[in-house]
MITOR-601964 format. One record per residue (C-alpha): residue number from 0; residue in three letters; x, y negated, z negated. Coordinates in steps of 0.2 Angstrom, whole numbers, padded with zeros to 4 digits. Example, Ala and Ser with C-alpha at 12.3 -4.5 7.8 and 13.67 -1.06 7.14 Angstrom:
2
 num residuo     X     Y     Z
   0     ALA  0062  0022 -0039
   1     SER  0068  0005 -0036
***
This chain:
59
 num residuo     X     Y     Z
   0     MET -0529  0022  0093
   1     ARG -0521  0008  0101
   2     LEU -0526 -0002  0118
   3     PHE -0515 -0010  0130
   4     ASP -0516 -0019  0144
   5     ALA -0506 -0016  0156
   6     ALA -0500 -0024  0173
   7     PRO -0500 -0012  0191
   8     GLN -0481 -0010  0184
   9     ILE -0481 -0006  0172
  10     MET -0495  0008  0176
  11     GLN -0485  0013  0189
  12     ASP -0470  0018  0177
  13     ILE -0480  0025  0163
  14     LYS -0488  0036  0178
  15     GLU -0472  0041  0184
  16     GLU -0464  0045  0168
  17     SER -0479  0055  0161
  18     GLU -0483  0075  0163
  19     ILE -0502  0072  0170
  20     ILE -0515  0082  0164
  21     THR -0531  0079  0171
  22     VAL -0540  0063  0180
  23     LYS -0558  0058  0184
  24     GLU -0563  0047  0198
  25     ARG -0576  0034  0200
  26     PRO -0578  0019  0212
  27     ALA -0573  0004  0199
  28     PHE -0558  0016  0190
  29     LYS -0549  0030  0187
  30     VAL -0545  0039  0170
  31     SER -0531  0051  0169
  32     ILE -0524  0059  0152
  33     ALA -0507  0061  0150
  34     ARG -0491  0066  0140
  35     HIS -0476  0052  0139
  36     PRO -0461  0057  0134
  37     THR -0458  0043  0120
  38     MET -0477  0037  0119
  39     GLY -0486  0056  0115
  40     LYS -0503  0059  0121
  41     VAL -0511  0044  0132
  42     VAL -0526  0038  0142
  43     ILE -0523  0028  0157
  44     VAL -0539  0018  0164
  45     GLU -0533  0011  0181
  46     GLY -0544 -0002  0190
  47     LYS -0545 -0003  0208
  48     ARG -0532 -0017  0209
  49     GLY -0520 -0005  0199
  50     ASP -0520 -0015  0184
  51     GLY -0528 -0008  0168
  52     ILE -0529 -0003  0149
  53     ILE -0519  0013  0142
  54     VAL -0526  0019  0127
  55     LYS -0510  0028  0115
  56     ARG -0516  0040  0102
  57     GLU -0511  0038  0085
  58     GLU -0504  0056  0078
***
């Protein structure tokens, strides 16, 4: 797996380009599992300010 820090605009772009499979929200963050056309399966961990981390799964 690889971790990438992501600014709010990058997070939004990845979410728009992906098929969201499931979402789980907590008070401090939101986790989405998605299928991106070029990155494959990704986990998106989004903070309340819109920034966060993208986890790319190695196939």
